[in-house]
N, C-alpha and C positions, 0 to 999 in steps of 0.2 A: 563045877559050881563056881569056882573062882573065875572061870571065863565068862559066865553069863552076865554077872554084873558089868564086866568090862564091855561086853557087846551091847548090853542095854545102855551103858554110858556112851558108847560110840554112837548108837542110833540116836540117843537124845541130843548129843552134841551136834550131829548132822542136822537134826530137825531145828535145833536152836539156830544153827548157822543159816539154814534156809529161811527161817522165820525172821531172823535179823536182817537178812538181805532183802526180804520182801518189805519189811518195815522201812528199811532205808530207801527203797524205791518209792514206796508210798509217800514217805516224808519228802523226798526230792520233788515228786510230782506236786505235792501240796505246796511246797515252797515256791516252785516255779509258777504254779497257778496263782498263788497269792501275789507274787511279784508282778506277774503279767497284769493281773486285775488292778494292782496298786498303780502300776505305771500308766495303764489306760485311764484310771481315774485321775491320776495326776496330770495326764496329758490334756484333760478337758476341764480341769478345775482351776479357773483363775479366781480372783477375788470378785466373785459375782454373787448375786442374790437369786434365790429361786422362789417359786410361789409356795402356796400352802402345802404342796405335796412333797416337801423336803427337797432332796437332790434329784428328783425324777427328771428335771429338765435343766440343761446348762446351755448357755449361749456363748459362743466364742466369736470375738469381733477382731480379727487380725489385721484387717486392711481397710483403709479409706483413701479415696483419691479426690483431688481437687484440680486435676490438670485441665478440665474443661469448665472451670469456675465461671458462673455460679452453679453449674451442674455438679452435684456431689454424688460420688459412687462409693457405696460401702459393700463389703463382703463379710457375711456372717455364716456361722455353722451352728446348728442346733443338734445336741446329742442327748440321748436318754441316759438312764442310770446304768445301763450296760455298756455305755460308750459307743453305741451305734448312732449313726447320724439319722436325723428325722427328715423325711421328705414330705412333699405335698402341702407345704405351708403356703398361704396366700397373703396378699397385702392386708387383708382384714385381720390377720393375726399378728401384724407388726405395727408398732408405733415408733415414730422417729421424732426426737426432740433435739434441736440445736440450741445450745445456750439457753435451755429451759423453754424454748418456743417450739411448739409442735409444727412439724413441716407437713404440708399437704399441697398437692397430692404426692404420693410415693408410688414408685413402680417396683414390684418385687418379681425377680426372675430366678427360678431354680437352675443351678448349674451342676452338672454331673461330670464325671470323668470323660465321658464321650462327647459332651456338647461344647466344651470350651477349654482351651489349653491354659496352662499356667507356666510361668517362668520362675525357675528356682536357681539360686546360686548355692552350691554346696561349699561351705567354708570349713576346711579340715585342718586340724592341728597336726603338724609333722615335726614338732620339737623333739629333742633327744629323750625327754622324759616319757614319751608315749610309745617308745619302741616296742615294749612287750604287748601293748594293747592295739598296736597299729593294724595287725592282721584282722582282728575282730572289727575294728573301725572301718577298714576297707570293705569287709564283707557286708556290714550293715549299710554302708553308702551304696554299694552295688545293688543290694536288695531294694533300696529306694529307687534307683535308676530303673530297675526291672518293673517297678510299679507305675512308671510314667505312662500316661496315655499317649495316643497317637498325635495329639495336638500340643503336648507339653514340650518344653525345651529346658535344658539345664546347662550350667557352666560350673567349672571346678576352680576354686581358689584355695591354695594351701599357704600355710604360714608357719614360720619358725621365727628366727631373728629377722627375716625378710618376708615379704609377701610376693607370691607368684600367681599369675593367672595360668593355670595348667591347661585349661580348655575353655575356649569361649563358648557362647551359647550354641547348642546344637540339639537336634532331635535324634541323632545317631547314638544309640545306647552303647555300641561297641567302642566308639571314640571316648565316651565318658568312662566306661569301665576300664579301658586301657590307661587313661589318665589317672584314675583312682589307684589302680594296681601299681603304677609307677612311683608312687610316693615313697620317700625314704626319710626315716626319722633322724634329724640332726639339728642342733642349734637351740636357740632360746625361744621366746614366745612373744608375738606382737599381735594380740587379739584385736585391739581397737583400730590399728592401721588396716588390718584385714577387713574389718567391718566397713570401713570407708571405701576400700577398693571394690567391695561387693556392691555398695550403694552406687558407685560410679557406673558399674556395669549395668545396673537396673535403671539408671536415670532416664534413659530414652525409651525404656520398654513400657508399653501400655498394657492394661488389663491386669489380671491377677498376677501377683508376684510375691516372692518371699525369699528370705535367707535362712538356711539351716546351718548353724554354726556349732561345731563340736570342738571342745578343748578339754585338756586334763590338767591345766596349770594356771598360774597367775601371770598377768601381763607384766613383763619385765623389760620389753624392748621397743614398745611403740613410741613413735614421736607424738601420736595423738593421745590426749588424755581421755579418761572416762567421761568427764564433763563435756568435752568437745564432741565426743561420739554421741552422747545422749542428745545434745543440742541438734546435731545433724539429723537424727532420726525422728525427733519429735515433730509430729505432723507431716512427715514426708511421705506417708502411705506405703512404706516398705517394712513389713513385719519381720522381726528376727525371732526365729525359733532356736533358742540357745540350749545346748546340751552340755552339762557339766559332768565330766567323767572322773570318778574317783574322789578320794577324800582331800586331795590337795587343791582342788578347784576353789575359786572365790565365788561362792554362790551369790553373795550379796551383789557383787558388781555385775555378774551375768544376768541376774534377775532384773536389776535396774535397767540394763541395756535393752533387754528383751521387752520388758513391759513399757518402756518409754516409746518403743517403736510400734506398739500395738500387738506385738507377738507374745510369747510366753517362755518360761524357763522350765527345763526338765532336768532332773538329777538321775544319773546312772551310776549306781554304786560300783559296778564292774562293767567291762566291755561286753559281757554276755547279754546285757539288757539293751544294747544299742539298737539292734535290729528292730525290736519291738517298738522302741520310741520312734524310729524312722517310719515305721508302718503307721503308728498313731498319727504322726504329723501328716503323712500322705492321705490318711482318711479325712482329716480336717480340711486339707487343701482341695481335695477332689470332689467334695460334695458340699456345696455352699449355696447361699442365696445372695444375689446381687440386688441391692436396694438403691434406687436412684431417686433423687429429688433436686429441685432448684432451691437453693438457700433463700430464706426470707431476708437475709442481710447481704446484699451484693457489694458491700463496701470493700474495695481492694486495698485494705490497710495493713496487710501482713500480719494480722492478729491470729492467735491460736484459738480455734473454735472447738468447743467440747460437744460431742454428739453422743446421745444415749439412745439405744435401740432396745425396745421391749418386745418380747414374744410370748404368746400363750398357745398352748397345745394340750388338749384333753385335760383341762382344768389345772394344768401346771403352767407356771409362768417364770420367766427369767429375764434379766436385762444385762447389758454390757455397755462399756464406754470405750470410745476412741476419740481421737482428735485430729484435726487437720489445720494447716496454716493457710490462711487466705493469701492470694497472690499479693506480693508487695509492689503493687502498681499504684504509686502515690504521686500524682502530678504536683508541681510546685507553683505557688503563687507568690510573687515577689515584687517589691518596689525596685525600680531601676532608674537610672538617670544617664543622660549624655551631657549634662550641664556641668560647668565648673562652679563650685560653691565659693563665691567671693563676696565681700561686704558690699552692701548697698546695690546689689544686682539681683535680677530675677533668677530663680532656680526651679527647674521643672522636674517633677517626679512622675513616673508612669507605673501603674500597677498592672502586671501582666502575667500570663503564663509563658515564661521565657522559652526560647528555642531549645535550650538544653533540658527543659523539663520533660517528664514522661507525658505521653499523649493524654489529653483530658477526654473522658467519655461521659455522656449522659448528664451533663450539668444543666440544671433547670433553675436553681435558686442559689444565690451566693451572697453571704454576708461576711463582713470583716470590719475591723477598726484599724486605721493607720495612726500610729503615734509619731509625733515629731517634737523637736526641741523648740518650744514656744519662746524661749529666752532670746533666740536669734532669728527665728523665722515667723513670718505671718503670711496668711493666704491673701493673695492680691484681691482687691475689690474690682468689680462686684463678685461675690462668691460664686454665683451661678455661671459666670462667664469664665471662671478660672478653676472650677472643679467639674470636670466633664466626663461623661461615659465615652468609651471607645467602641471599636467595631466588633468585638468578639461575640457579644450577645445578639448581634444582628442590627437591623435598621431601627430607627427610633420608634417605629410603629409596632415592633415585635417584642419589646420588653419594657419594663418599668425601671426607673433609676431614681434612687433617693440617696442624698448625702447631707449630713448635718455636721456642724463643727462645734467643738467645745474648746475655744481658744485658751481658756484658763488652764485646762489640763493638757492641751496640745494633742487633741484627738479628733479624727474625722471618721464618722461612721458611714459605711456604705451598704447598700443593698441593690443587687441587680437580679431581676427575675423575669423569666420568659412569660409571655401572656398565656392565659388558659387556652388550651386547644392546640398550641404550637409544640413542635418537637423540641427536645433538649438540644443543646449545642455541644460541639466537640472540637478538639484541635488545640492549637496554641495561639496566643496573640494578646493584644492589649485590652485591658478591662476598663481602666479609668486613668485620668490625667489630672495632676494638681500643679498649679503654678504658684510657687512661693516667692516671697521677696525677702532677701537676707538683710538684716539690720546693719547699721553702721557700727554697731558694737560687736560684731562678729570678729573674734580674734583669729589670728593666723594659726593654721595647723590645728584648729579645733576639730574634734571628732564628733560628728553629729550622726545619730542612729535613727533610722526609720524602721519601726517594728510593726508587724502585722499581728494583731491579737484578735481573740474571739472569732476565729476563722471557722465558718460553717458552710458546707456545700451539700446540696441535696439534689436527688434525681426527681423525675416527674411523679414518682409515687411517694415522695417525701422521705425516702430512705437516704441515709448519709452517703455522700460520695467522698472517697478518701482524698484528702488534700493535705499538703504540708506547707507551712509558711517559710519563707526565706527572708531574712532581714537585710537591710542595706545600711552600711556605715560609710560615710563620706567625710573626707578630711578637707577642711577649708584651705584655700590657697590665696594668699594675698593680704595686704594691709591697706588701710585707708590713709592716704597721705594728703595733707593740705600743703600746697606748694608755697613754701616760704617759712612755714612753721617747722623748721628743721630739727628743733629739740623737743617737739611735742608738748610744749607747755601751754598751748592754746592761743598764744598771741605771737604775731610776727614782730620781732624787735631785734635789738642789737646783738643779743646773745645768739641769735640764729646765724649771724655772720661768723661768730666764733666756732660754732658747730661745724661749719664747712671745713675749717682748718683741722679739726679733730679727725675728720674722715677724708682728708684730701686724697684725691685720685683713687679712692676705693671704687671698685667696679662691681657691677651686678647686672641683673636682667633689666633691659629697657622697659619702661612703663608701657603697657598695652593701651590701646585706645586711640581714637582719631580726634578727640575733642582737644580744645586748647589746653595744653598741659600746665599753663600758668594761671588759668582761671581759678578764682577763689571758690573752690568747692572740693569735696572729698574725691580723690582719685584713687582707683584701685591699682596697687602696685605689687608686683611680685617681690618677695623679700630678698634682701641681700644676705650673704652669709653672716655678716654682722647686721642684725635686725635694725639697730638704730640708724645705721647708714642708709637704710631704705628711705627714711624721712629726710635725710640730708640731700638726697638726690632730688632737689627741688624742681628741676625742669624735666625730670623723667628720662634723661638721655642715657642712663645706664652707667654714668661715671660722674663722680663728684669732682667738679673743677670750678674754675673762675666764673663760668656762666650760670652756676647755681645761685649767684648773687642776684641775678635779675628778678626771679620770682619773689625774693625777699623785698626788694625795692618796690615792685609792682603791688605787693599786698601789704605794704608797711602799715603796722598798727591794727591790722584786721584780726578778728577773734573767731575762733572756731565755735564759740558758744553763743554768739549773737551776730545777727546780720549775715546769716549763712545762706541766703538765697543764692542759688547758682548764678554766676555772672560770666558771660562770654565777652571777652574784650573785643571791641570792634577795631580791627586793624586799620591804621591810617593808610589812605590811598597813596600818600607820598611820604614814606618813611625816610628818615635822614639818609642821604648818600653823598658821596664825594670822594676825594682822594685822601689817603692817609699815609704817613711815612715818618721817618726819623730825622731829627736834626741834632747835631753833636757840636759842642763847643768846649774848648779847654777852659779851665778855671785857673786862677792865680796859684792855687795850691798845686804842688807838684803831683803829676799823674792823676789829677782829678778832672772829671768831665761832667758837664751837665748835658743829659740826654733828654730830648723832648719828643713826645709822641704828638705829632701835628696832624690835625684833621681839618681839611678844607671843605667845610660844609657847602655843598652845591645847592642846597634848598633852604627854605625858610622853616622847615619842620624842626620842632624842638627835639633835642637830644636828651634822652633819659639815662642811657647806659652805654658803657663801652667795655669790651673785654679784648684782651690780646695776650700773646705770648712773645717773649723776646728770647731768641736763642743766641747764646754767646759761647758756643762750643770751644772754639780755639782762642778766645780773646784773653784769657788769663786775667779776669777782672772780678771785682766784687761790687755788688749793688748796695751802697750804703743807706740809701733812702729812696722812697718813691712816694709821691704825693700828688694830689689833684691840684690843678691851677685854678685861678679865679675865673677862667673862661667858662666854667660850668654855671655860674650864676647862683647856684645853691650848693651847699656842702653835700657831696655825695657820700654814700657808704662805700667803703673801700675793702677789697679782699685781695691779698697778694700772697704769693708763695715763690720762694727761690730754691730751686733744686740744683745744688752745686754738682751733684753726681752726673746729671745729664746736661748741665749748662743751660737750664731753661728757667726763665722768670715768667710767672703767670700773674696777671692782675686784672681785676674788674672793678668798675666804678658804677654806682647806681644812685640816681636821685630818688629818695623815698617818695612814695606816692603822695604824701601830704605836702611836699615841697614843690615850688615852681620850677618848671623846666623851660629852657630857652634854646634857641637855635645855636648851640655852642659851636665855635669854630676856633681854629688856631691851635696853640699848644695846650693840650688837655691834661697831660701828665708830664711831670718833671722827675727825672731819676738822677740821683747823685751817684756817679760811678768812680771807683778807684781802680786804675789799671796798673799793671806791673810794667808796662811799656807803652809806647805810643800806639794808639789804635789805628788800624788800617781799614781801608774801604772793604766792604764785604764780610767783615768779621762779626757784624751784628745783623740779625735777620728778624724783622717784624712779621709775625705770621698768626694765623687763626684769629683774625680780627673780626669783630662783630660790633655793630652799633644797634641800639634799641630805642624805639620810640616810647613815649609815655603810655601809649595804648598797648604796648607789648609786642609790637612787630619787630622781629629781629632781621637784620640784613647783614649778610657776610660781605666783607670788603677784602680786596686784594691789595696788600700793602705795596706802595711804590718803592722801587729799589733805588732810592736817591743816593747820590754820592755823599759819603761822610766827609765832613770838612774838619781839617785840623785846627783852623783858627777862625774866629768871627771876622766878618768883613770890617774894614777900617772906616768905610764911608757908606752913606746911604746912596742907593742908585736904583733907578727904574730903567731896565735895559729895553731896547726896541722890541716891540712885539714881532713874533715871527709865526707864520708868514703874514705879510701885510703888503698889498691887499690879501684877503682870505675869503674862501667860500663858506657860506653858512651851512648849517646842518641839513638844509633842504636840498642842497645840491647832490647830484648823483655821484660825483667824484669822491674818492676816499680822503682827499686832501681838504678836510673840513676843520674849522675852528682855528683859533690863534692862541699862542702861549705868551704870557708876560712873565718875565723873570725880574726879581728885585732882590736887593741886599739890605739887611738890617744890621747896623753896627751895635745895637743894643735891644733889649727886650722892649717891645712896643705893642700898643693897641692899634691894630691895622684894620683899615676899611678900604676896599677897592670897589668902585662903582662905575658903571657905564652910563653915559648921557648922550642924547642926540644933540645936534647943533643948536637946537632951540633951548637947550638947558634943561630939558625934561629927563628925569631919571628913567633909564631903560631897564637896568638889572644890577643887583648887588652881586659881585663875584666872590667877595671874601670879607669876613668880619671876625675879629677875635684877637686875643693876645698871643703874640709869637715871641719865641726866644730869639736871641741874635743868630743870624744865619742867612743862608741863601734860599729863596723860595720861588715858587712859580704859581701862576694862576691861569686857568683856561677860560676862554669865552667861545661858545659854539655859535654865536650870532643870533641868539634868541632873546626875547623879552621876558618880563615877569610872567610866571606861571606858563612858560612855554609859548608866549605870544610870538607870532611871526613878525619879522621886521623887514622893511624894504631895503634895497641896496642904498649905500650912501656912506658918508663919513660920520664916525662916532668918536666920542672923546672918553678916554679912560682916565679917571682920577684916583690917585693913591694917596691916602692920608694916614700917617703913622704918628702916634703920640708916644714918645719914648719914655722909659722909666725915669730918665734923668730930668724930664720936663721939656726936653727939646722936641719940637714939632718938625716932621718931615713931610714935604708935599711934592707931588710930581704929577704931570698930565702928559697924555700922549694921544695923538690922533691915529685912528685905524680905519681902514676902508673895507666895508662889507660888500661883496658882489654876489649876485644870485646866478 
């Protein structure tokens, strides 16, 4: 009896064990079934809406392509409440809207596993943390490979701290399986870098494509940020099916990455559920609908377009969203110029589609406004002759052109439009041309900007054509210089002479232009490093020196604010010319000399200016004073500079324009010189000599290298002319002309004249005040104004009135032969 209860207890315990075991099996099956159904439901449930029949119909929209823009291709999958895909749908059951506009017509094609292949990149985590789950992960990925259709291809990318492409695209399942099985867990996690590598692999692949990304951790090693990865996939047409394995995964980040690409996110609590998820993704990918349409908005502006697709089936409805980015093919329209922006000059701007721009397609109608700086620029008149269309829109008969200006605002409005019935234009090239004129008030180095605003381009159907403006900024170059107003006070006066000394021998760019650089008008000059020196370069030579005195004298007392009509000086046909040299005489004071610059004027032309340089390199002297002589007839302006370092004395003299000029001759300048020793011949050199007529004609002269005299002659003398007889200048022989030499014991007013035997004056050879010294004069055998003379005897008379009051007279006969 004692044993029975024990037996009964043993039997009961066994039954209980079997019952518990059965319950455990049933519970496991229930849990597995629940998980499977939950995963399937999760695999197809995005944030989508269904129709009135609850969750009976779900639409998945993983992929959209714009590679053949404006042709848009979408791939969608419809599933029922059991997770099964729905087939047999037609275009009548789909509605497509892009940015809220319904697209018609649409083409709907059903795609099954056997009809069209798909390209998939398997991206698998091989970090150290996944070591325990890696076997299950390999098995699940292998199961997906085995579900591939005959036309499918796949590639394998694995990632830890680094990213590797373990297998490029192939249809060989064995190669893929081998690559999967070869993965070894080690290292960190670089999820976002791996996503970009997968995108690069799929970049050149057309048709259906996807990335299946599986990871168990957080991204700790990527160079790419989540934001950069999301930006890369938004509108790229490459869906990511992301699987987060285990509790350590960042679901928020993976969900954002997946949904931004048009894919979806799956959570797998353990590795046991991975295979079912892979199978669910395979189902979505292998039975879908391809929906094709041409977008209503063909603008290639790079914008993100949102597309909604609605489906209805058996009284149930659902919709889903995706987006694509339009091609960023945006041609440029820009103002350009080849002109230099300078004051008081024309400046041309061209509006064009430049050579560096993207190609322009389908342009039918173009409108824009060009803004300019009306403070310094005006459009040349007449307006219609200086605002012109160019060749891009075709011949004049093929398009209309309209342009209006608002000079107060500095805006020109343009419209170019092809005529009805003609095709749009395409390519690159000029659109319009505007000729401006820059004002005299334009400052140097001013930055002027030309902006294109209100730019609108349309195709033949009045849809926008993507264009972008490019603005033009130009820096002005140059100043306006009035030749003679060296200090910019608006009047040519004595202070302008002083300004030359302030900037003496400063160098800069030579003034451009071929016009008379001394004419009283604004001249465009490139600025010197010292901007004020630009104005001091009165003659535009590129160097401030003694000759800049000439424009001051020529434009004396003129104003930049009145009487500014441009004037061109009419050069004299017979500018002053003759011989020029030095005469030296010692003075009573020890080691002092009077040095005279002597000009023997060979014409009757008035002399308005003289400039020269005296080099005394080895003479060991000082120039105590330098002044004009009375031979000028009027008091000239004087500019002088003595550079002891180089041993160069520079001087210029200029009769102001308001004063009378005469045919000056003789000693024009006296210099008081203090020497440390007796001066020797050749120690002083007169060079860079120029004389100027009142009309502004400058003539360079070669200084005569006369012998320097140590003492003044003691007696007056007229030496015999040589040769005598002599041949006139009409003769072919080089032995032409005769030279007269004479001595002056004191400063005197000298006049040398040629007469014929009848007492008629033939020619004046010399006239003017001369210092004491020895001189010469030449006669070429011609009459006044170059008149030809016959052979015969002529008389030369020399008359000199000395400073002491003494009169010196001499005559000499000479014979002219032909």
